[in-house]
C-alpha positions, 0 to 999 in steps of 0.5 A, spaced: 133 872 408 135 875 415 140 880 415 146 877 418 144 870 417 146 869 410 151 863 411 146 859 415 141 860 409 146 858 404 147 851 408 139 850 407 138 852 400 139 845 397 134 842 402 129 848 400 130 846 393 129 839 394 123 840 398 120 845 393 122 840 387 118 834 390 112 839 392 113 838 399 110 845 401 108 843 408 115 841 410 118 847 406 114 852 410 116 848 416 124 849 414 123 856 413 119 857 419 124 854 423 130 858 420 126 864 422 125 862 429 132 860 430 134 867 427 130 871 431 132 867 437 139 869 435 138 876 434 136 877 442 131 882 440 125 884 445 118 880 443 115 886 441 120 888 436 119 881 433 112 883 431 110 882 424 103 881 420 103 879 412 096 880 409 096 877 402 091 877 396 091 870 393 086 870 388 079 871 390 081 870 398 086 873 402 092 869 406 094 872 413 100 870 416 104 873 422 108 872 429 106 877 435 107 877 442 102 876 447 100 883 448 099 885 440 096 878 439 091 879 444 089 886 441 089 883 434 084 877 436 080 882 440 079 887 433 078 881 429 073 878 433 069 885 434 069 885 426 067 878 425 062 879 430 059 885 427 059 882 420 056 875 423 051 879 427 049 883 421 048 877 417 045 873 423 038 872 420 041 870 413 046 865 416 041 862 421 046 862 426 044 861 434 048 863 440 049 855 441 051 854 434 056 860 435 059 856 441 059 850 438 064 853 432 068 857 437 065 863 435 065 868 441 059 869 445 057 877 445 050 879 448 048 885 444 041 888 442 038 885 436 
């Protein structure tokens, strides 16, 4: 719940409870996301002050969620691409990944010595 927007949130509680009770989790997430975006718009803060990323361990995996301005999002994309590309390049022989396969699956093309 965002500070200063408690009254709006209170109005949503019955709808949120009903969605959770009906196991409509996608709709529940959409309502919460919409509330968050509206609250952010009302706060009238610069985009970089709205940045936030959450990394949660879920069982034996991780869930990543966030909202970033264009510049920060670009930095994160570059960092993740570099990290993933390094791992994929290291494991390329085991994975059987070709440059054509990388392009087909939307992976960045990086020409590096093998």
